C-alpha positions as a Markdown table, in Angstrom:
| # | Residue | x | y | z |
|---|---|---|---|---|
| 1 | Unk | 0.0 | 0.0 | 0.0 |
| 2 | Unk | 2.9 | 2.4 | 0.7 |
| 3 | Unk | 4.1 | 2.1 | -2.9 |
| 4 | Unk | 0.5 | 2.9 | -4.1 |
| 5 | Unk | 0.4 | 6.0 | -2.0 |
| 6 | Unk | 3.9 | 7.0 | -3.1 |
| 7 | Unk | 2.9 | 6.8 | -6.7 |
| 8 | Unk | 0.2 | 9.5 | -6.4 |
| 9 | Unk | 1.0 | 13.0 | -7.7 |
| 10 | Unk | -0.8 | 15.9 | -6.1 |
| 11 | Unk | -2.4 | 18.5 | -8.2 |
| 12 | Unk | -4.0 | 21.7 | -6.7 |
| 13 | Unk | -4.3 | 25.4 | -7.6 |
| 14 | Unk | -1.5 | 27.5 | -6.3 |
| 15 | Unk | -3.5 | 29.7 | -4.0 |
| 16 | Unk | -3.6 | 30.2 | -0.2 |
| 17 | Unk | -6.2 | 27.5 | 0.4 |
| 18 | Unk | -4.4 | 24.8 | -1.6 |
| 19 | Unk | -0.7 | 25.5 | -1.5 |
| 20 | Unk | 0.0 | 24.3 | 2.0 |
| 21 | Unk | -2.3 | 21.3 | 1.7 |
| 22 | Unk | -0.7 | 20.2 | -1.6 |
| 23 | Unk | 2.8 | 20.3 | -0.1 |
| 24 | Unk | 1.8 | 18.6 | 3.1 |
| 25 | Unk | -0.1 | 15.9 | 1.4 |
| 26 | Unk | 2.8 | 15.2 | -1.0 |
| 27 | Unk | 5.1 | 14.9 | 2.0 |
| 28 | Unk | 2.7 | 12.5 | 3.7 |
| 29 | Unk | 2.4 | 10.3 | 0.6 |
| 30 | Unk | 6.2 | 10.4 | 0.2 |
| 31 | Unk | 5.8 | 11.2 | -3.4 |
| 32 | Unk | 9.3 | 11.3 | -4.9 |
| 33 | Unk | 11.0 | 10.3 | -8.1 |
| 34 | Unk | 11.7 | 6.8 | -6.8 |
| 35 | Unk | 8.1 | 5.8 | -7.9 |
| 36 | Unk | 6.5 | 6.2 | -11.3 |
| 37 | Unk | 3.3 | 8.2 | -11.1 |
| 38 | Unk | 0.3 | 5.8 | -11.5 |
| 39 | Unk | -2.3 | 8.1 | -10.0 |
| 40 | Unk | -3.1 | 11.8 | -9.6 |
| 41 | Unk | -5.1 | 13.4 | -6.9 |
| 42 | Unk | -6.8 | 16.7 | -7.7 |
| 43 | Unk | -7.6 | 19.0 | -4.7 |
| 44 | Unk | -10.0 | 21.9 | -4.5 |
| 45 | Unk | -10.0 | 23.6 | -1.1 |
| 46 | Unk | -11.6 | 26.5 | 0.5 |
| 47 | Unk | -11.1 | 28.4 | 3.7 |
| 48 | Unk | -13.6 | 30.1 | 5.9 |
| 49 | Unk | -12.9 | 32.1 | 9.0 |
| 50 | Unk | -15.7 | 32.5 | 11.6 |
| 51 | Unk | -15.9 | 34.6 | 14.7 |
| 52 | Unk | -16.4 | 32.4 | 17.8 |
| 53 | Unk | -16.0 | 34.7 | 20.8 |
| 54 | Unk | -17.4 | 38.2 | 20.4 |
| 55 | Unk | -17.2 | 40.5 | 23.4 |
| 56 | Unk | -19.9 | 43.1 | 24.3 |
| 57 | Unk | -17.8 | 45.8 | 22.7 |
| 58 | Unk | -17.9 | 43.8 | 19.4 |
| 59 | Unk | -14.2 | 42.9 | 19.6 |
| 60 | Unk | -13.5 | 39.3 | 18.5 |
| 61 | Unk | -11.2 | 37.3 | 20.8 |
| 62 | Unk | -11.4 | 33.8 | 19.2 |
| 63 | Unk | -11.9 | 32.6 | 15.6 |
| 64 | Unk | -12.3 | 29.3 | 13.9 |
| 65 | Unk | -10.6 | 28.6 | 10.6 |
| 66 | Unk | -12.4 | 25.9 | 8.6 |
| 67 | Unk | -10.7 | 24.2 | 5.7 |
| 68 | Unk | -12.8 | 22.1 | 3.4 |
| 69 | Unk | -11.3 | 20.1 | 0.5 |
| 70 | Unk | -12.9 | 18.0 | -2.1 |
| 71 | Unk | -10.6 | 15.6 | -4.0 |
| 72 | Unk | -10.6 | 12.9 | -6.6 |
| 73 | Unk | -8.1 | 10.1 | -7.4 |
| 74 | Unk | -7.5 | 9.5 | -11.0 |
| 75 | Unk | -5.9 | 6.5 | -12.6 |
| 76 | Unk | -3.4 | 8.0 | -15.1 |
| 77 | Unk | -3.4 | 4.9 | -17.3 |
| 78 | Unk | -7.1 | 4.5 | -17.8 |
| 79 | Unk | -8.2 | 8.1 | -17.1 |
| 80 | Unk | -10.8 | 6.7 | -14.7 |
| 81 | Unk | -11.8 | 8.5 | -11.5 |
| 82 | Unk | -11.3 | 5.8 | -8.8 |
| 83 | Unk | -12.3 | 7.6 | -5.7 |
| 84 | Unk | -13.8 | 10.9 | -4.6 |
| 85 | Unk | -14.4 | 12.4 | -1.2 |
| 86 | Unk | -14.2 | 15.4 | 1.0 |
| 87 | Unk | -12.1 | 16.3 | 4.1 |
| 88 | Unk | -12.7 | 19.1 | 6.6 |
| 89 | Unk | -10.8 | 20.4 | 9.5 |
| 90 | Unk | -11.3 | 23.2 | 12.0 |
| 91 | Unk | -8.4 | 25.1 | 13.7 |
| 92 | Unk | -9.2 | 27.7 | 16.4 |
| 93 | Unk | -7.0 | 30.6 | 17.3 |
| 94 | Unk | -7.1 | 33.6 | 19.7 |
| 95 | Unk | -7.2 | 37.2 | 18.7 |
| 96 | Unk | -5.1 | 39.6 | 20.8 |
| 97 | Unk | -4.2 | 43.3 | 20.7 |
| 98 | Unk | -1.1 | 42.7 | 18.5 |
| 99 | Unk | -1.9 | 42.5 | 14.8 |
| 100 | Unk | 1.4 | 40.7 | 14.2 |
| 101 | Unk | 0.4 | 38.1 | 16.7 |
| 102 | Unk | -3.0 | 37.7 | 15.0 |
| 103 | Unk | -1.3 | 37.2 | 11.6 |
| 104 | Unk | 1.0 | 34.5 | 13.0 |
| 105 | Unk | -1.9 | 32.8 | 14.9 |
| 106 | Unk | -4.0 | 32.7 | 11.7 |
| 107 | Unk | -1.0 | 31.3 | 9.7 |
| 108 | Unk | -0.5 | 28.6 | 12.3 |
| 109 | Unk | -4.2 | 27.7 | 12.2 |
| 110 | Unk | -3.9 | 27.3 | 8.4 |
| 111 | Unk | -0.9 | 25.0 | 8.9 |
| 112 | Unk | -2.8 | 22.9 | 11.5 |
| 113 | Unk | -5.9 | 22.7 | 9.3 |
| 114 | Unk | -3.8 | 21.7 | 6.3 |
| 115 | Unk | -2.1 | 19.0 | 8.2 |
| 116 | Unk | -5.4 | 17.6 | 9.6 |
| 117 | Unk | -7.0 | 17.6 | 6.1 |
| 118 | Unk | -3.9 | 16.0 | 4.5 |
| 119 | Unk | -3.8 | 13.3 | 7.2 |
| 120 | Unk | -7.5 | 12.6 | 6.7 |
| 121 | Unk | -7.0 | 12.3 | 2.9 |
| 122 | Unk | -4.0 | 10.0 | 3.3 |
| 123 | Unk | -6.0 | 7.8 | 5.7 |
| 124 | Unk | -9.0 | 7.6 | 3.3 |
| 125 | Unk | -6.7 | 6.8 | 0.4 |
| 126 | Unk | -5.0 | 4.0 | 2.4 |
| 127 | Unk | -8.4 | 2.5 | 3.2 |
| 128 | Unk | -9.4 | 2.7 | -0.4 |
| 129 | Unk | -6.2 | 0.9 | -1.6 |
| 130 | Unk | -6.6 | -1.8 | 1.2 |
| 131 | Unk | -10.2 | -2.5 | 0.1 |
| 132 | Unk | -9.3 | -2.4 | -3.6 |
| 133 | Unk | -6.5 | -4.9 | -3.1 |
| 134 | Unk | -8.8 | -7.2 | -1.1 |
| 135 | Unk | -7.0 | -7.0 | 2.2 |
């Protein structure tokens, strides 16, 4: 199964919502030149930031970053879509008086959400290949 996962190339738009996820997923799949690409996974992700804790003076002290990604696994030889699914993660972060700290907190939340979604996708792909190979 590890060789199947390593033979997947990851395709995604090069925007904020997809870049980190694409890189993280490629690392988790250990996609490198040692394996010939047999599959391609196409990602389409979106980010939403929601206020969670709003004070009486309308200041926001906590936010949730929600990353949702739909993906499909394509067999490069046949051109057939083998598997499609969606993965979602929520990463919370605090808002403080320092705008720099808020920027860093949001960036860290994006990284955590990307990692969670990538791990979920990897797990779902591993289950797919296990079932497909009759194990």
